[in-house]
N, C-alpha and C positions, 0 to 999 in steps of 0.2 A: 646780331639778325645777319643772317646767313638771304644773304644775295645773290642775283646768279650766279655771278661771276667766282664770289666761295666756294659755291653748289659745286661749278664746272671743274675750282682748281681743284677741287677737295676728292673729282670723280679723274682729272689728268693726275693726280698725285696716287692714286690705287692702283690704278694701271698701273702707272712705269710704275713702282717698287717691284709689280707681281710681277713683269715685262724679264722675264726667261733670257731675255743675246741682251752678249756682255753689250755695252757702247763702248765708243772713245772712248781715252779721255776730257777731252774737249769738252763732249756734247755730256759730261757727267758737272764738269765743270761747273759748266752752263745751269745744266738743270738746280747744282747746286747750290746757285752764287742767287738763283733767278729764286727758290726756294725762304730761304736766307734770306733775303729779300722783298720778298711777301708779306713776311711771318714776321719780322725784325722794324725793319727800316733800315737807315742805314746807324743803329747800334749796333759799330759792331764786339762781338763779341771771341776772346780766341781761349783754348789751352797753352798754359805755356812748352806745349813739346815746339821744342827751333827740330824738324824738316820740313822733307823737298815739297812732301805731299800735304803737310798742315799750310808750307808757303803758299805755294799751288789755291789752294782755298782760298785763305783769309786776299789776297788778291784778285784772286775770281769774285765774289766779292760786294771791293771792294771798289771794282768798279762802276755797279754799279748805286754808286750814295744818289745820283739825283735823279734817280728813280722814284718813281711813289710805288706804295705796296700793290697797288691796284694796278698797274699797269704790271714790275714782276712778277704778279699774278698773269695777268692777264702774258706773257711774252714765255713765262713757262705752258699755260694749255700747249700757245704757237702751235711751240716748238716739241710736245709728248703729241696731238693731231700728228703732228707733219715724221715723227717718225714711224706711232701708229698703224699711218694711215697708208707710209711704204709698205708695211709689211702683211697688208690685204690682196 
């Protein structure tokens, strides 16, 4: 079932995926973590590649372990809107 939150989240994801401008790494990590938490909750999955980039991604996601998927969706939407509204 698609709730309004699910629809808004999907739309925000689509808009951010189409964004041509590069974002700061810390902002990208936030998007990554909110997306993973929204879609997978605290069921952490990682590939076995041990590199700095994956370590940062894993850390960003694990910091949200107590956040509900719905709250992660809302935070993703809020962050996307703050980026997109700056572009206007």
